[in-house]
FIBAMI-805797 format. One record per residue (C-alpha): residue in one letter; chain; x, y, z. Coordinates in nm, 4 decimals, always signed. Layout:
N
@r:A | c:A | c1:X | c2:Y | c3:Z
...
// end
This chain:
103
@r:M | c:A | c1:+0.0031 | c2:-0.0202 | c3:+0.0033
@r:I | c:A | c1:+0.2869 | c2:+0.2499 | c3:+0.0667
@r:R | c:A | c1:+0.3896 | c2:+0.1688 | c3:-0.2844
@r:Y | c:A | c1:+0.0644 | c2:+0.3073 | c3:-0.4071
@r:I | c:A | c1:+0.0810 | c2:+0.6046 | c3:-0.2041
@r:V | c:A | c1:+0.4714 | c2:+0.6810 | c3:-0.3227
@r:T | c:A | c1:+0.3330 | c2:+0.6417 | c3:-0.6899
@r:L | c:A | c1:+0.0546 | c2:+0.8552 | c3:-0.6411
@r:I | c:A | c1:+0.2776 | c2:+1.1442 | c3:-0.4754
@r:A | c:A | c1:+0.5542 | c2:+1.0878 | c3:-0.7878
@r:A | c:A | c1:+0.2278 | c2:+1.1434 | c3:-1.0264
@r:N | c:A | c1:+0.1430 | c2:+1.4597 | c3:-0.8526
@r:G | c:A | c1:+0.4538 | c2:+1.5564 | c3:-0.8407
@r:I | c:A | c1:+0.4842 | c2:+1.5500 | c3:-1.2316
@r:F | c:A | c1:+0.1435 | c2:+1.7052 | c3:-1.2764
@r:G | c:A | c1:+0.2855 | c2:+1.9862 | c3:-1.0276
@r:K | c:A | c1:+0.5893 | c2:+2.0679 | c3:-1.2179
@r:I | c:A | c1:+0.4796 | c2:+2.0589 | c3:-1.5513
@r:G | c:A | c1:+0.1049 | c2:+2.0738 | c3:-1.5264
@r:R | c:A | c1:-0.0763 | c2:+2.0896 | c3:-1.8505
@r:I | c:A | c1:+0.2320 | c2:+2.2767 | c3:-2.0216
@r:A | c:A | c1:+0.3937 | c2:+1.9510 | c3:-2.1570
@r:S | c:A | c1:+0.2079 | c2:+1.7231 | c3:-2.4163
@r:E | c:A | c1:+0.0686 | c2:+1.3929 | c3:-2.2880
@r:D | c:A | c1:+0.3479 | c2:+1.1773 | c3:-2.4774
@r:V | c:A | c1:+0.5854 | c2:+1.3675 | c3:-2.2447
@r:V | c:A | c1:+0.3877 | c2:+1.3081 | c3:-1.9294
@r:I | c:A | c1:+0.3119 | c2:+0.9240 | c3:-1.9929
@r:Q | c:A | c1:+0.7200 | c2:+0.8809 | c3:-2.0663
@r:L | c:A | c1:+0.7713 | c2:+1.0312 | c3:-1.7353
@r:L | c:A | c1:+0.5265 | c2:+0.8216 | c3:-1.5724
@r:K | c:A | c1:+0.6609 | c2:+0.4992 | c3:-1.7356
@r:S | c:A | c1:+1.0098 | c2:+0.6172 | c3:-1.6359
@r:K | c:A | c1:+0.9772 | c2:+0.7457 | c3:-1.2986
@r:C | c:A | c1:+0.6530 | c2:+0.6338 | c3:-1.1331
@r:I | c:A | c1:+0.5932 | c2:+0.2958 | c3:-1.2810
@r:P | c:A | c1:+0.9466 | c2:+0.1456 | c3:-1.1549
@r:I | c:A | c1:+0.8618 | c2:+0.2730 | c3:-0.8046
@r:L | c:A | c1:+0.5036 | c2:+0.0852 | c3:-0.7921
@r:L | c:A | c1:+0.6681 | c2:-0.2512 | c3:-0.9366
@r:Y | c:A | c1:+1.0124 | c2:-0.2766 | c3:-0.7430
@r:A | c:A | c1:+1.0811 | c2:-0.6437 | c3:-0.6956
@r:L | c:A | c1:+0.7167 | c2:-0.7262 | c3:-0.6826
@r:E | c:A | c1:+0.7950 | c2:-1.0421 | c3:-0.9083
@r:V | c:A | c1:+0.8977 | c2:-1.2378 | c3:-0.6210
@r:C | c:A | c1:+0.5892 | c2:-1.1459 | c3:-0.3853
@r:N | c:A | c1:+0.2995 | c2:-1.3531 | c3:-0.4041
@r:L | c:A | c1:+0.0380 | c2:-1.0396 | c3:-0.4120
@r:P | c:A | c1:-0.3313 | c2:-1.0874 | c3:-0.3575
@r:K | c:A | c1:-0.5785 | c2:-1.0153 | c3:-0.5961
@r:R | c:A | c1:-0.7048 | c2:-0.6995 | c3:-0.4108
@r:D | c:A | c1:-0.3264 | c2:-0.5627 | c3:-0.4234
@r:L | c:A | c1:-0.2720 | c2:-0.6310 | c3:-0.7885
@r:Q | c:A | c1:-0.5903 | c2:-0.4141 | c3:-0.8328
@r:A | c:A | c1:-0.5068 | c2:-0.1512 | c3:-0.5967
@r:L | c:A | c1:-0.1835 | c2:-0.0885 | c3:-0.8433
@r:D | c:A | c1:-0.4064 | c2:-0.0689 | c3:-1.1250
@r:F | c:A | c1:-0.6052 | c2:+0.1547 | c3:-0.9431
@r:A | c:A | c1:-0.3316 | c2:+0.4039 | c3:-0.9216
@r:V | c:A | c1:-0.2390 | c2:+0.3704 | c3:-1.2887
@r:N | c:A | c1:-0.6210 | c2:+0.4401 | c3:-1.4165
@r:R | c:A | c1:-0.6452 | c2:+0.7229 | c3:-1.1949
@r:F | c:A | c1:-0.3298 | c2:+0.8873 | c3:-1.3193
@r:F | c:A | c1:-0.4825 | c2:+0.8357 | c3:-1.6720
@r:M | c:A | c1:-0.8146 | c2:+0.9719 | c3:-1.5741
@r:K | c:A | c1:-0.6629 | c2:+1.2738 | c3:-1.4301
@r:L | c:A | c1:-0.4294 | c2:+1.3376 | c3:-1.7404
@r:F | c:A | c1:-0.7184 | c2:+1.3090 | c3:-1.9997
@r:Q | c:A | c1:-0.9563 | c2:+1.4681 | c3:-1.7563
@r:T | c:A | c1:-1.2239 | c2:+1.1836 | c3:-1.7939
@r:S | c:A | c1:-1.3888 | c2:+0.9327 | c3:-1.5642
@r:D | c:A | c1:-1.5053 | c2:+0.6929 | c3:-1.8733
@r:M | c:A | c1:-1.2900 | c2:+0.3634 | c3:-1.8191
@r:S | c:A | c1:-1.3320 | c2:+0.3012 | c3:-2.2005
@r:V | c:A | c1:-1.1378 | c2:+0.6334 | c3:-2.2630
@r:V | c:A | c1:-0.8816 | c2:+0.5308 | c3:-1.9752
@r:N | c:A | c1:-0.8042 | c2:+0.1661 | c3:-2.1527
@r:Y | c:A | c1:-0.7910 | c2:+0.3088 | c3:-2.5019
@r:C | c:A | c1:-0.5653 | c2:+0.5517 | c3:-2.4290
@r:Q | c:A | c1:-0.3268 | c2:+0.3048 | c3:-2.2094
@r:L | c:A | c1:-0.3502 | c2:+0.0817 | c3:-2.5477
@r:M | c:A | c1:-0.2642 | c2:+0.3671 | c3:-2.7613
@r:F | c:A | c1:+0.0161 | c2:+0.4474 | c3:-2.5490
@r:H | c:A | c1:+0.1376 | c2:+0.1438 | c3:-2.4878
@r:V | c:A | c1:+0.1145 | c2:+0.1596 | c3:-2.1296
@r:D | c:A | c1:+0.0382 | c2:-0.1998 | c3:-1.9839
@r:L | c:A | c1:-0.1377 | c2:-0.2261 | c3:-1.6062
@r:P | c:A | c1:+0.1121 | c2:-0.3006 | c3:-1.3345
@r:S | c:A | c1:-0.1198 | c2:-0.6356 | c3:-1.2733
@r:V | c:A | c1:-0.0039 | c2:-0.7543 | c3:-1.6330
@r:V | c:A | c1:+0.3746 | c2:-0.6351 | c3:-1.5947
@r:I | c:A | c1:+0.3839 | c2:-0.8150 | c3:-1.2509
@r:K | c:A | c1:+0.2474 | c2:-1.1486 | c3:-1.3929
@r:R | c:A | c1:+0.4829 | c2:-1.1397 | c3:-1.7018
@r:L | c:A | c1:+0.7793 | c2:-1.0382 | c3:-1.4490
@r:M | c:A | c1:+0.6597 | c2:-1.3116 | c3:-1.2231
@r:E | c:A | c1:+0.6873 | c2:-1.5728 | c3:-1.5028
@r:K | c:A | c1:+1.0200 | c2:-1.4541 | c3:-1.5986
@r:F | c:A | c1:+1.1413 | c2:-1.4855 | c3:-1.2419
@r:E | c:A | c1:+1.0061 | c2:-1.8361 | c3:-1.2183
@r:A | c:A | c1:+1.1605 | c2:-1.9425 | c3:-1.5277
@r:I | c:A | c1:+1.4942 | c2:-1.8507 | c3:-1.3988
@r:L | c:A | c1:+1.4544 | c2:-2.0371 | c3:-1.0908
// end
C-alpha cells in the first residue's frame, strides 16, 4: 500500500511541475520512467493477492483519468492501449513468469 501512495505522490509531482504545459506523450513517458518503476520494484518475488494488484492498477488508471480529464474507463483503456502502457497487474504477471523461469 505504501508503493501506491508513493506512486501517487510521484504522479502528482509530475503534474505539479509540468502541469498541462507538456504534451500527453511527455507526461506518460515520465510516468513510465519514474512512477511505474517505483510501483513495481521487486514485486515479481511477492505473491500479491488480487486486491493488491487491483490497487496498483487503480493508481495507474487514476493517473490516466486525471491526465485525460475523464472518468470513462473505456477512454482510459483506449489511451493506455494507444500509449502502450500495460497495467501493473499485467507487468507483474509477466515479471513473475520470468522470475519463475530463472528458478
